[in-house]
C-alpha positions as CSV (number, residue, x, y, z in Angstrom):
1,M,3.5,-2.6,-1.9
2,A,2.8,-3.4,-6.3
3,I,1.1,0.2,-6.1
4,S,3.7,2.0,-4.5
5,L,6.2,1.1,-6.9
6,V,3.8,1.3,-9.9
7,F,3.6,5.3,-9.0
8,S,7.2,5.6,-8.3
9,L,8.2,4.7,-11.1
10,I,5.1,6.9,-12.6
11,Y,6.5,9.8,-10.5
12,S,9.7,9.3,-10.5
13,P,11.8,12.6,-11.9
14,Q,14.8,11.5,-13.9
15,N,13.1,8.9,-15.9
16,G,9.3,8.5,-15.0
17,L,6.6,7.3,-17.3
18,L,4.7,10.7,-16.7
19,N,7.9,13.2,-17.3
20,Q,8.3,11.0,-20.4
21,L,5.0,12.0,-21.6
22,L,5.2,15.6,-21.5
23,Q,8.9,15.7,-22.5
24,M,7.2,14.3,-26.2
25,F,4.9,17.3,-26.2
26,G,7.4,19.8,-24.9
27,I,6.6,20.0,-21.6
28,P,9.5,20.0,-18.8
29,G,9.4,17.6,-16.1
30,A,8.7,18.1,-12.9
31,D,9.8,16.7,-9.9
32,W,6.4,15.2,-8.3
33,L,7.1,13.9,-5.0
34,G,10.5,16.3,-4.3
35,T,8.4,19.5,-3.9
36,S,5.4,20.9,-2.7
37,R,3.8,22.3,-5.4
38,W,3.3,19.2,-6.8
39,Q,2.6,16.6,-3.7
40,M,-0.4,17.0,-3.1
41,P,-2.2,16.3,-6.8
42,A,0.2,13.5,-6.8
43,V,-1.9,12.2,-3.5
44,I,-4.5,12.8,-4.9
45,I,-4.1,11.4,-8.2
46,L,-2.5,8.5,-6.1
47,Q,-5.8,7.8,-4.2
48,V,-8.5,8.8,-7.3
49,W,-6.5,5.4,-9.4
50,L,-7.0,3.4,-6.1
51,T,-10.8,3.9,-5.2
52,A,-12.4,4.5,-8.5
53,G,-12.7,0.5,-9.2
54,Y,-14.0,-0.2,-5.8
55,N,-16.7,2.4,-6.1
56,M,-17.2,1.8,-9.4
57,V,-18.1,-1.8,-9.0
58,I,-20.3,-0.5,-5.8
59,Y,-22.3,1.6,-8.2
60,L,-22.6,-1.2,-11.5
61,A,-23.4,-3.9,-8.2
62,G,-26.3,-1.8,-8.1
63,L,-27.7,-1.7,-10.9
64,Q,-27.5,-5.0,-11.7
65,G,-31.3,-7.2,-12.3
66,N,-34.4,-6.6,-13.3
67,L,-35.2,-3.3,-12.1
68,G,-37.1,-1.8,-14.5
69,V,-39.6,-4.9,-15.1
70,P,-41.6,-3.3,-11.7
71,L,-41.7,0.2,-13.3
72,R,-42.3,-0.9,-17.0
73,V,-45.6,-3.1,-15.5
74,G,-46.5,0.2,-13.5
75,G,-47.3,2.2,-17.3
76,H,-43.6,4.5,-16.4
77,R,-42.2,5.3,-20.4
78,R,-38.3,4.5,-20.3
79,R,-37.2,7.7,-19.9
80,Q,-39.2,7.4,-16.4
81,R,-37.8,3.9,-15.9
82,L,-33.9,4.9,-16.1
83,A,-34.4,8.0,-13.6
84,A,-36.3,5.8,-10.7
85,V,-33.4,3.0,-11.1
86,R,-31.3,5.5,-11.1
87,Q,-32.1,7.7,-8.3
88,D,-33.4,4.4,-6.0
89,H,-30.2,2.2,-6.7
90,G,-28.0,4.9,-7.1
91,A,-28.5,6.6,-3.5
92,D,-27.6,3.2,-2.2
93,A,-24.3,2.5,-3.9
94,L,-23.0,6.0,-3.3
95,A,-24.3,5.8,0.6
96,D,-22.5,2.2,0.7
97,D,-19.6,4.4,-0.7
98,L,-19.9,7.0,1.7
99,L,-20.1,4.6,5.0
100,F,-17.2,2.2,4.3
């Protein structure tokens, strides 16, 4: 409910925040949700904004802990450790994100 209210204030054709920002740069505003040309981009931006925080938490949770210790003991250099951690734990977080 709150998200729909916030985005209705941002996308309002009369005095929406986005149209006011565009008018500051001399660009005419648009009816973001009233015309078929701008409806899909507006909804895509809303969906990306809604899911970005959740996805970032999942990715950061996958990178927590002492992940580099076993690699350091194994004699890997710093760049090799970073690549291995990103590959192993990033793939797990991405799979979790795609499944849910």
